[in-house]
C-alpha positions in Angstrom: 0.0 0.0 0.0 2.8 2.4 0.9 4.6 1.8 -2.3 1.5 2.5 -4.4 1.0 5.8 -2.5 4.7 6.7 -3.2 4.1 5.9 -6.9 0.9 8.0 -7.1 2.7 10.9 -5.4 5.6 10.5 -7.8 3.3 10.5 -10.8 1.4 13.6 -9.5 4.6 15.4 -8.8 6.1 14.4 -12.3 2.8 15.5 -13.9 3.1 18.9 -12.1 6.6 19.5 -13.2 5.8 18.4 -16.7 2.9 20.8 -17.1 4.9 23.7 -15.6 7.6 22.9 -18.1 5.0 22.9 -20.9 3.8 26.2 -19.9 7.3 27.7 -19.5 8.1 26.3 -22.9 5.0 28.0 -24.5 5.8 31.3 -22.8 9.4 31.2 -24.1 8.1 30.3 -27.6 5.7 33.2 -27.4 8.5 35.5 -26.5 10.8 34.3 -29.3 8.1 34.5 -31.9 7.3 38.0 -30.8 10.9 38.9 -30.9 11.5 37.6 -34.3 8.4 39.2 -35.5 9.5 42.7 -34.2 13.0 42.0 -35.5 11.7 41.2 -39.1 9.3 44.2 -38.8 12.1 46.5 -37.9 14.3 44.9 -40.7 11.6 45.7 -43.2 11.0 49.3 -42.1 14.6 50.2 -41.9 
């Protein structure tokens, strides 16, 4: 019983870290795409 509880806590914690990592990746990708967009817009305007 104890082993099963440890496993479910590990799964929950792993899922938490994974979803946090996914959100961080999306935020970074958003920033990168915004950065490349402004850079290309600046390049076209200059």
